N, C-alpha and C positions, 0 to 999 in steps of 0.2 A: 976544222970541223968542229961543229958547236956543240957547248956544253951542255951536261944534262943538269940543270941546276937541281932537281929534285934529288939524283943519286949523291951530290955534293954537297947537302944541308948539314950543316954543323950537328955534331954530336952533344944533347945537353949531358950534362952531370948529374949524374943518379942521386937521387934524394939518400938520407941516411939509411932509412929502413930498406929500401929498393938495393943498397950496396951490402948490406949485412946478408950473409949465405941463411939460406932455410934452415939448414941442417944446424947452425949455431944458434938460432933462435928456437929450433926446436929441442936441444940438448941445454941450453938454457933454462927454459921454464918445465925440463924434465927434470933437472937439477933441483929447480928450486922448488918445486912441488915436493921432492921428496924430504930436501932437508927441512921443510914445514912439517911434512908428517912425520919426520923422525922427531922432531925439538916437540912436537904435542904429544908424541908418546910420551918423550922424557916426562914433560910436565903432567903429564896423567900420572905417570908411576909416580913421581917423587908427590904427589899429592895424595893418593891412594895409599903409600910408603906411610905416612907421615900423620894420617888419618888412623889409619890400624894400628902404627905404634902408639899414638896417643888413647884410643879406646882402650888397648890392652893394658896399658899403663894403670888407667883411671879404673878399669877392672881390676886390677892386682890389688889396688888401694882398699876399694869396697870390700872385696872379697877377704884380704887381710884381716881388716878390720871386724869385720863380722865373724869370722870365723873364731877370733880372739874372745868375742863376746860372750860365748859360753863357757869361758875357763877363766873366770871370774868368780870368787867368792868373798862373803862377808861375814865375817863371826867376832864378836866382841867389838862391834865398830871397826874393825878393823878390815880393810881391802885388802886382800891377799890371791895373787895369780896361782892358778892351778898348775899343777904338771904339765899340760898339752898347751900351753900360754907359750907363744912365738913373739919375742921382740923383735926378731928380723926375719921377713918370710918374704922371698921371691923379691927383693928391691925394697921392701915396704917396713918402714922403721915404727914400729907400735909403742905407745907408750899408755902409763895411766895414771889417772888424775880423779883425784877427790872430788866431791860435791861444791866445794868451795875453789875448783879450780887449780888445785895444788898438783904437784907431779910426786906420785907416790915411784913409779918406777918406770924404767926405759929412758934412752939416751937420743936426742937429736940426730940427724947425719952432721958429718964435721962441717964446720962452718956455715951452720942453719940459725937461724934466730928468728924468732917471731912475737911478736906482742898481739898477734890477731886472736880475737877472744871466740869461745868457741858456739856452735852452729851444730844441732844434731841435724845430721843427714844432708848435709850441704857438701857437696866437692867443691872446693876452691883450689886456686893457686896464690903462691906468692913468690917473689922474690928476694933473693939473698947472696948480695956479691956477684951478682951478675947470673946467677943462675936460677932457672924456673922449679917449682916445688909444685906438688900436690897437696893438698890437707883435706884430712876427712875425719870428722868428728862424729860419735855414738854415744848416746847417753843412755846409761844402764840401772834399770832400777832394780833393786833385790827381794826376796821374800818379807825381808825383816824392815820394809820401806826406805833403806837407804838407798843412796846414789853414788855413782861414778859416771867418769868419763874415760874413753878410749879414743886416742888420736893416732891416726896414719899418717905418716909422711913418705913421699917419694921423691925422687931424683927424675927430670924429664930429659937429660942427656940422651936419651937413647934416641929418640925421635932427631934431633939435630945432627948426631951420626948418621942416621939414615940418608937425611937431607944432603950432607957432605959426600956420602957414597956417591948416590945418583947424580950429584952434580959431577963428579969426578969422573964416573962413569961416560957421562955426556961429554965431556971435555974430549974423550978419546973416542966417542963413536960418531959425532957428528961428521968431523974432518973425514972419517973413512967413508960415511954417506956421502959427501960429496965428490969422492974419487971415484967410487962406487958407480953413483948415478951418472956422472959424466962420462965413465969410459961403456957402461951399460947403454946411457944413451945414444953416443956416437955408433956403436955398433948397430943401434938397433934402428936407427935413423939411415945411417947407410945402404941396409939390406931394403927397406922400405921406399926409398927413394933412388933406389937405382935404376927403374924403369924410366920415370921422368928424366934421370942424368943423361941416359941412352937417348931419349926421344931428343932432347936439348941437344946433344951432340950433332944427333941426325940432322935435323932442324937448322943446323949451322953448316952442316954439308951441303943441303938441300938451297939454302941461299946464296951459298959460293958457286953452286953450279957444278957440283963433284957427282960423283956414281950413285945413283940412286938403287941398285942393284941389292944393297945392304937391307937385312932384316933385323928383327928385333930376337926372333925366334927363344921366348924366354920360357922357361919349364917349373924350375926349382924357387918359386916367387908366389906370392900371396895371390886369393884368386882374383882381388882386385887388379892389383898390379898385372898378373896375366891378360886379363880382359883388355886393359889397356893397351898392352903392347900388341894383343890379337888385334884390334882395332885400331892401330896404328900402321901395321901393316897391310891390312885390308886398304887403308887409306893409299898409301904408296901404289898398290897395285892397280887400283882405279885411277887416280891422279884426278879425281873429280868430285864436287861436291854431293854429298850424300844427304838428302834432308832426311831429319829424324823422324820416324814414324811416331803418328801421335796416339799415346797410350788410352787407351779405353781401360776404364774403370769396369764397366759392365757391357757386356755383349748388346750388339744392338738388336734393337726389336725386329721380329718377322710376323709378318701378316699370313696365315694360310686364306688363298682365293681360289676359287673355281668358277668356269666360264658358264655351263649350263646346269640345270638343277634337274633334279630327277620328279620322277612322278610322286604325286603326296607317300602313297604307300611303298616304301622303299623295301621291306623286308616284313615277308610273312610266314610266320612258322606254327605248324600243325601237328599234335603227335609226334612230338620228336623225342626219341629214344638212344641215346649215345652210351657209349662203353670204348675200355681201353683193355688190350691184351686180346686174346682169343682161346678157343678150345676151354681148359678147364681152367687156365689162368684170367679168364674173360671176368670182367668186373663191371657193372653195370653204376653207372656216375649220376644219369640223369633219366625220368621217365616222364613220358608223355606230355612235355615241354610245349606249351604254347604261350606265341605274344606276337605283336604287331610295333614295328618301329617304323615312324613315320618320318618324312621331310622335317628336318631341322633338330629333331632328338639327340640327345646326348644322354647314350645309356653306357654305365660303369656296371661289369658284373664283378660281383664280390662272393666271398667264400671261402671257406677254410683251406688250405693246402691239401691238392690231390682231391678237391671235391671235382673237378672237370670244368676249370672255367677256359683253360687255354684249348682244351678238346673240343670246346662248344665253338670257339671261335675258328677252327681248324674245321669243324664242321661245316660250318656256315657259309664258309669260302671252298667249300667242296675240297679240301686239302686230304680230308679223309671220309667215308661214308659213316652214315647213321644206321644202328641198327632198322630203325622205321621212322617213320614219319616225312613230311612234304616241306622243303625250302624254297619260298619265291623271292627271287630280287624284282624289283621292279624296273620298269623300262629307263633308260637314261642314267643308271647308276655308274657312277667310274669309282671304284674303290682302289684303297693303297693299304695296305696290310705290312704292318710292322710285328716282325717275331722275334723275340728276344732269343730265342734258342736258334737261329740259323743264320749261315752267314753265305751269301753267294757273292761274295764281292772279288774281283780279279787283285791277287796278291802282288802283283806286277806292276799295277799302274799306281800314279800317284794319287793323293786327295784330289787335286784339282782335276785332273783326267777324268777321275771317275765321275765324279761330278758332269762334267764334258760331255762322255759317253752317255750319261742318263739325259740330257740337255743340251744336244750338240748347237741347238741356235741363240743359246744365251752368251750374253757377255761376261766376262768373268766378274764384274762387279756383283750382280746379284748371286753368281755361286760364292763368291768369298763371304758376302753378307750374311747369307745360312748358314755356311761352314763357322763364322765368327758366332753367330747365335748359339750356334751348338758347344762353343769352347774351344773350337779348331781354328786358332790365328795364327798369323806370322805365317813364319818358315813351315809352320805345320801341312799349309797346302801342298808343297814339295816333296812331302816324307811319303814312302812307298806305303801301300794299303798292309803289306807286309810285315812292316813294323811296328803297326799300331797296336797298341793296347787291345784286348776286348772291349774295353769303356770307350777306347777310343771310335774303334769299327762301329759300335752300338751309336755313336754320336753321328759319324757320317752317314748312317743309314737314315737316321732321323730326318739329317740336312736335307738327304735326296727327297724323303717325302713330302717334305714343308714346300717344295716348289714342283710337286707334281699336278697340282691343280685338280685333286680328286674331290667330288662332294661327298664322300662317303670314307673316312677313316677309321680301320679297325686297328688298335693298338692292344700290344701285349707288353705290360710293365713297360711303358716308353720312360718313365724316369730314372729306373734302374741306371746306375753307371754314370749319372750324371752330376757336375757340381754345382754348388748351389744357383750361382747367376745363371747356369743355363737352364735349370730345373725352372727359376721364375720365368724365363721369356716363353720356355715351351707352355708353361701355364698359364700364362697371358694370350698366348696365341690358341688355346685348346678354347679358352673362355670365348675369345672375341669369335672364333670359327663360327660362319653363319651355315655349314654344312650340318651333316647327320655323322654322330660319334658313336663308334662302339668299341669300350675301353675296358681293359681289367689291368687293376693296379692296388697297390698295398700303400699308395702314398695317400696320408690321410688330409694333408691339404692338396691334392688335387681332387681328391673325391668329394671334399668341402665345396669346392668352387667352379668345377666345372659341370658334371652333368645335373640333369634335372627328372632321371628315372634312375631307379638303382634295381637291379635283376640280382638276388639273392639265392644261389644255390645251396639250399640247407637240406641234408639226408635225403639226398636225391631227388627232389623235386624243387621248380624255380619259383619264387615268388617275387613279385612285383611291388613295388612301391614307388609313389611320386616323392620328387623331390630329392635332395643329396642326398649326403650319408649322413648328417645330421637329423633330417627328418625320416631318417630309415630307423635309426636308433630310436629316437623317441615313438615311431611306431612300434618296432618291438616291443618298447618298456609298456606302452599300452595294452597291448594286447595279452601279456602274462600267460603264464600256464593254464592250459587248456583244462577245463575241467574235466575229470571220468565220468561214466556212467554210474548208476547206481552201484554201489559197491556188494561184493556177494560175502556172507561170512568167512571168516580166516581161522583157522587151527589156531592154537598158541604159538606151535612150533612157526607158522608161516608169519604171525604177529612181529615176531622176534627177529626174524629175517626182514622182515621190511623196515622193521626198526632201527637195524644195524645195519640196512642200506639207505638209507634215511640219514643215520647218524655220519656214514660215509661220505654221501652226496654233500653235507652241510660242511662237513670238513674241506673236501673240494672244493665248494663252494667259496671257502673262506680263503682257502691259499689264491685261487684266480682272483679274487678283489684286491689280496695284497700283490700278485704281480702286476695285476693290472694298475693299481697306485703308482708302485715302483717304475714301471713302463712310462708313464704319464710323466711322472719327476724326471725321468731320463730324458724326453724327450725335449721337455722345456730345458735342462739344463745344456742340453747339446746346441740347441736353438741359440741359447744364448752365447754359446762359446763359438759358434759360428758368425753370428753377428759382429762380435767383438774381434774376430778374426778379422773380417770384411773391414771394420771400421780402420782397423791397423792399418791393412792392406791400399787403403785408401790415402793414407799419409802420403807427403812429397817425399818424406826422409825414408819412407820405406819404398817409394816405386824406384827410387834411385839405386838401392840397396839389393844387387842379383841373390844374392847368396839369401838375403832375409826372406826376398820374396820365394824362394825354393821349398823355403824352410815351410813357410803360411801355407802353399801351394799344398805341400805332402799332408800338414797339419789338416788343410781342410778335406782333402779327401778322405782322411783317417774319419774325423768327425762325423762327415757326411756317411760312411759304410756304417757307424755305429748308427748313427740316428735312422738309416733305412733301415736296419734289423731291427730295433727298438719300435720304429711306427710297426713293421711287420708283427712285431710279436704283440703289439698292442691291438692292432686289429684283428688277432686271432683270437685273444682274450675276451675282446669286446663280442664278437662273433657266437663263441662259447658261452658268454654270459647271457648273451640274448637268446640263443636256442635253449639254454636251461631254465 
């Protein structure tokens, strides 16, 4: 029988670092780190203690001398100490000298001698017999013109005592730190590397041709270890190479296209009046509206909440009848309507099956591309519609509309519930869309970027403006308040009421301006925070950190919700200020 030379290849001796256990390396570095940290703490404590004690002793010398300065007197050219003079106070020896530096009273500490001259207000040190002393002199001038000296002397052995105490404590603490760090590092390392040990053991069994039915099935481990164990179990079940999916930092770009164009006049409306409710609860929202939308127009309908924007869309699409008026759609119009308030999706189908139900002739790739653009990626395609959140169902409906090939899109708040990347993709697609667009939105950036006409519902009337939202605001500012007709004479009471109403209006206008500025500041802050989060998510270290990615995604949803609310409030305030 021929020998298999490859299987009989001699084993190479492992290198030094390869022969050392990973556990030993981790324990060694962990212990060394703890010892270094403990030593640094001890050095810091010693330094701070010494400085503190030295500063305290210096303060005592200075305060002792200065306190005794007021308890000296000179009578008949004789220097005398008053009753409050203390020759020894708080470890400080105080001595009295005349103007010629001759000692009058007081004694030095035992073993201390010095020939040091006198220096007024200078704290010095001197060494005698191997000990260190502080010396401080104060020059006293009496009312009769005589002079005297007060000298303070203090021993500094206290700082040395503190240093020795700290050093003694360190000699006991550091060995304990070494032992505790080694034991703690061992248990931490063993728990953290348990999945790796199991995987190594199982890999050895696979290489030896043993039973492959065993699984890790770990639960009480860290998230990273659990993911590793689960991935290994799946690998054993499939026993085939799995290509790692490419991680997209941004959703794919989509393009809204259509095959046939409608006639030039897409929509013509005459004398349209709409309302909500019925009977006594009927409320008229819009009166005698007239407008024409032509091919390629991108119209944004704006107005305060409850002004009738969604009702107008539903009326145009024949979802509810008008009170009066005529609505005429042009020939060749193919419409798609996105209604944020309704959901007719089959809850029992998967996301991908829902897309196939709408477009049975399309391949999987374009369907997944549209889903990915709306933030539904990877395994999301195989989830049931009934398991999706409200925001996810909204994104699914937008993905369906993106592939409809309609030449007229009617959208009601399409960017609600979208994360920032999906918003950017949709806004770009709508901006490049060559068909006709009728949209209701509070998204300031969409309103600035997409529409070329603005329909504003203001106090029951529809006003038309050319350009985007910025042009609308400029036009409103230029119009200003309408001038009233010739005023009629008013009584004093009416004049007072008018003044009070004007005062209240000014107060309300000031409040609106303040809230407007606060909302705009909040918008800028939230936008910056979202950009920072996106930047962090794009880092390689974060891309491989599943837990951190989850945290950042949740944070993006939170910040985006706050941003949507702030934008809606900003828009409402800007419209109110424009109306006033």
